[in-house]
Structures are given as C-alpha cells and as structure tokens.
N, C-alpha and C positions, 0 to 999 in steps of 0.2 A: 619253412623255406627262407633261405638267405637271399640277399639282394642280386648276387651274382657279380657284384662289383669287386674289383681288385683294390685293395686299400694299402696304401703305401705307409709303413710304419717305420719310424727311426727307433732303434734299440740302443739305449745308453745304459748297459749293465751296471757300470760304475765300479763300486769297491765291494770288498768281503763277499757276503753271501748274495749280493745283487746279481752276479752271474747265473748261479744255479735256479735262482727263483724266477729270473726272467726267461730262461731257457724253458723252465716248465711251463709258464704263462703262454708262451708262443706256441709250444706243442699243443697245449689244451685249445687255445684260441683257433689255430689251425684245423684241428679236428673238427670242432664245432662248426666252423665256416665251411669245411670241405677244400681247405687249402687256398683261399683267396687272399691271403696276407702276403704282400711283397715286403720284405724287411732287409733293412741295412744296418749293420752294427758300427757304432762309433766307440772307441776305446777311452773316452774322456773319463778321468778318474784322478785319485790321488797319485798313483803310479805315473799317470800321463803328465800331472803336473811336475813331478819330480824329473822326469825326463825333458820337459819343455819349458817349465817355468810358467805355465798356464793349465788350468783345469780343462779348457777347451780352446780351440785356436780362434784367432781373430774372426774368422768368417763362420764361426759356428753357428750363431743365430741365423744367418742367411742360408746355411746348409740345411738347418733343420725346417725353415720356413716352407720348403717345398714338399713336406710330408703331410699326410692326412692326421697323424697323430704321433705322439711320442710315448714310448713305454720305458720307464726309468726303473732300475733296480734298487740302488741305494748310493749315498754319496757320503764320504767321510771315512778317515782313518787317522784318528787323533795322534797316534804314535808317529805318523808319518809326516802329515800336514795339519795344521790347526784348523779346527772346525770353521772358525771365522773366514779363512781362507777358502776352504773347499765350497762351503755354502755360497759366499758371495761371488765365487768364481764360476758357479755352474747353475745350481738350482734356481737361486733367486733372480739371475739375469734372465733365464728362460721365462720364469712366471711374468716378470715385468715386461719383457720385450714382446711377448705374445699376449698380453694383457689378459692373462688367466686369472681374472680377478675372483673367480668363485671357486674355493676349495671345497669339494664335497667329500664328507667322510662318514660313510653308514656304520652304525653301531648296533648290532643285534647278535643274539646268541644263535649260532647254528645248531640244529639238532645233534645231540650227544655232547655238546661242549658244556662243560660246568664252569661258569665264571665264579670268581671268589665269593660273589654274593648270591649266586644261584637264582637270578631273577630270569623266570622263563618268559616274562613279558617285556624284556629289555629290548627296545627297538626305537632308536633316536638317530635322526639325520642332522648331523652338524654341518653348518655352512659357515666357513671361515673366510673373512675378507683376506685377500692374498697378495695385494700388490702395494699397500701403503700402510697407514697406521704406525704401529710400534717398529715395524721393520723396514721403514722407508730409507734408512741408512743416512738420515740427516743428523749431523753432528760433528763432533771432533774432539781432539785432546790438545791441550797446551801445557807448557811448562813440564813436559814429560820427564820424569826421573828425578824431580824436585819435590820438596815437602809441599810446594803449592800447586801440584798438578791438579788439573780440572778435567773431567770428562763429561761431555753433554751429549745426550741422545734425545732428539726430538721426535715425537710421534706427530705425523702429518695426517690429518683427516680432512678430505675434501668433500664438498657437497656432492660432486659426481661420484666419488668412490662410495660413500656411505649409501647413498640413494640406490645405487645400481645393485649393491651386495644385498640390501634389505628386500628390494623389489625381487631379487632372484629368490630370497628366502620366502617371501609371500607365495611366489608361483609354485615352488617346491611343496609348501604347505597345502595348497590347493589340490595338488596330485596325491597327497597322503591323507592325513585325518583332519586336516584343517586347523591346526593349532600351531602358532609361531611363538617362540621365546626369544626375546632380544635381550642380549647381555651387555652390561655396561658396568662401570664403577662410578656412577655420576654423583655419589655422595662425597667422593674425595677428589675426583677429577672433574672440576667444574667447568671446564671449557669444551674439551674434546667429547667427553662422555655424556655431558648435557646436551650438546650438539646432536650426537647420535640419538638420544632419547627423543629429541624433538622432531627429527626427520622420521622416527619410527611412528610417532603420533600422526604426523602429516600423512604419510603413506597408508596408515591403516584405514583412513576414510575410503580410499579407493578399493580396499579389500574387506568389505563388510561381511563376507562369508568366512573369513578367517578370524579365529579367536586369538587376540594379541595378548601376551603377558610380557612385562618388563622385569628383568631381575638383576641384581648385582652379582657379579662373577662369583663371590664367595658363597652366596645364598644358592646359586643354581650348582655350585659344585656339590653342596650338600643334597639337594634335591635329586642330583643324578644318582646319588647313592642310596638315599632313603625312599625316593618315590619316583623312580624313573618313568613309571607307567603314566604319569601325568605330563610327560614332556613328548613331543612329536619332532617338530623341527627347531632347532636352536641356531641363532645367528649371532655371531661375535666377530669382534675385531681380531687382527692378524694374531697378536700375542695372546689374548684370552682363548681364541678359537685353538690356537696351538696346545695350550695347556689342557682345555677341557676335552680335546680329542684324545689325548693320551689317557685322560681319566676314563673315558669312554671305552677305549680300546682294552684297558685293564678289566673293566667290568664285563667286557663281551668275551674274556677269556685270555686275553694277551695280545702283545703287539703282532703275533704271528697271524692274526686275523684282521689286522688293520689295513684296510684298502682305502685308496683315495683318487679323486680325480681333481686336475687343476684344469678348470674349464674357461675357455674363451667363448661365452655365450652367443657372440655375435658371429662367429664363424669366420672372422677375418684373418686368423692364424690358427696353427694347429694347437689342440689341447694336449696335456700331458697326463699320463696315469702312472701311479707308483705306490707301491706298498710303503708304509711309513715306520717300519720296524728298524730301520738303519741298517748299517753294514755288518754288525755283530761281528767284530774281527775275532773275538775269543771262539767263535764256532765256524768260522769261514772255511776251514779245511776238513771239518768233521763230516760233512754230508747229511747234517741232520737239520738243516734251516727248513722252516715250515712254508711251503710254496703257496699256501691258501690265500694269503693277503695279495700276493702278486697275481695269482689266478683270478681273484675276485676283482681286482683293478683291472685286469684285461677284460673281463665281462663288462665292466663299466664303460671301457673303451669301445667295445663292440656296440653296446646300447647307444652311446654317443654318436657312432658311425652309422646309425640306422639299421644295425643288425639286431634288433630286439629279441628275436626268436632264438638266434644263437646264444646271446646273452643270457637268456632265460635258461637254456639248455644247461650251460655253465653252471648256473647257480643251483639248478636242480641237482647236477652232477657232484657239486660241492656238499650239498645237504645230504645226499645219499652216502657219500663217502664218510662224513663226520658222524651220521647216525649209526655207523657200523663201528664207531670208536677208532677211526683211523685219522691221524692228524689231529687229534683233540688234546693231547697231552704234549707239552713242549719237550723235545728231544727224545721222545719214545719211538717215533717212527722215522725212517729215512726220507730224505727228499724224493729220492727216485720211487720209493714204495708208495708215498702219498700221491705222487703224480700219476702212477701207473693206476692206482685205484680210481682216480678222478677219470682218467682216460676210458677205463673200463666202464665206469658208470655212464659215461656218455653214449654208450652202445646200448 
C-alpha cells in the first residue's frame, strides 16, 4: 500500500545521459506509486550555462525549496564548461543550501551482476559528509600566472559537521548489521583527522550496541577489495567518501549501479537523489545508458518520502531484471529495453 499522498518532485536532468535515465526513473517510480508524483522539470545544465552565464538562475534555490524532493540526472560536460564551474554552480550549492549533509551510497551486487572481484557478499553502505571538509571552497590563488603563484585549499571541519555525520552513521549501523567503520588519515593530518577520530570515540560511548573500527583511508581501500564482508557502514569525510564510493561502485559492477541520496535528516529542506555515474558525454546519444542507478536512486527517494513499500517493489523489480541478465553488462542493453524490463517486473 502506498500512502496516497501526492509528492512534488523537482527534476533536474542536467547533462548528457541525465535526461534519459531520469525519464526512466520517473516512469518506474510513477508506476510503483500508482501515479502520485507531481513533477516539474528544470533545464539547468551546461547548455543553460552557455545560454545564460549561470548553471541555474539566481532564485534557483528558492524555487527548489518548495518541492518535497529533487531528482537529479547528471551535471557536467567538460568540453563545454569546466567541471569546477558546473559543480560549484549547481550541485554543491544545492547540497549546502539545503543542509544535505548526509550522502548515502549503497554498494552491493545485484543478482546476476558480476563485479570485477565477484564478491557475492559485497554489501557496504557508505556515508559521506556532504557539506564541508575538503569541499568547503575555502581558499584562493595569488600571483596567478607568475613563477611565484600560490594556491591554497583549506579543509574545514566543524564539531557540528563531524558529530552529525558520525551520529547519522551510527544510526544507520543500528538499522543494518551493527558495525561502523570511521575513516580518516590521522597519522598524516594531525589536526582535522585527529579531531574526527576523537569525536568518533566520544560518540561511540552513546552507541554501545555498535561495533566501531577506525581505519586510515588507504587501509580501508585495501580492505574494501580484499575483505569487504568485514565492513558494514563506512563513514568518511567529503573527499575520502567521494573516492571510496567510486571504488565501491566499481566493485559492485560499475557506475551504472551507483545510486545515491543527499539527505537533509532534519527535514527542514528537500533532499536530493542522483545516480553518480556522471553525464557520460561519449555515449549520451547512443541510447545505451544504464538507468539502474537512477531508478535505484528514485527508490531511495520514495523510501525517504515514507513510501517504503513502493521503494521495496522497485528494488525487487531491479533484482528480478538483473537476475535475467538484463542491464548487467555495460552497453549490452538499450536504456529503453532495461526500463521496459523493470516496468514489466513491477507487474
């Protein structure tokens, strides 16, 4: 049973393969819910930047604020607009303005999918701090174009930011297998990462039912490859989480399966859901983009909106589809065919 509520969803297809995968995700979500999504599409993208000089209009954030959630396809087209411009003009401002500080990225092998390591027991939930840390945007450049040019990028870690993302990770571990891995590089970064370790130890006293381990980022990278079954929930800073989740996506079969949720846990602003495979300009017009990551992201969105049963139906349909070998090999099946198979499996 669905809640019967009508959910207002802002669609930002973005660039490249963003449009077809978002179209597929909406079609599947609408069917799972019985048509109770009210959507509005916004053409904010690199093309929009070339036409207007901005990735989104000045009132873009306020426009999005009135929606229940945001579903984003992909941002970026380096041949048209530098990545630093597109990212800082759309995706990062949304995450920060709506305090979407918890980035959730599930990594597990769907039935029928063979990852490069063929680990059947690969099931890790990565929680990435999403609004500060290494991506705070604090820094600058001086003496540009000279031999004395200097570039400074300052990572910013606040007690509020570190504590809330760790606490979010602990709560997720309680819902899963009760194991939390906190990731730093405190042997080399003796201020920010030592601080993160200290907060981890402080909070662990409040969660005696959760087994806590602390890893350096290089060590946990090896562990994700060699012994992933020993990991459950992994919590990391913005940069480390970004890197580890691409590793996780590769192990689970590729970026075509990489779903994510940018969560505002307090519910004070909309959360945003997106596949993290990028815009893939090289295949944008070939019709072979895998929509599974976008559809999985839509399932996460429905679960966040209180439509847990519909979300579970989508995940069951995904598993039924991949177990038949559909959508499991990059480029083998067309976007429309994968979508049609998932829609059929919903029946």
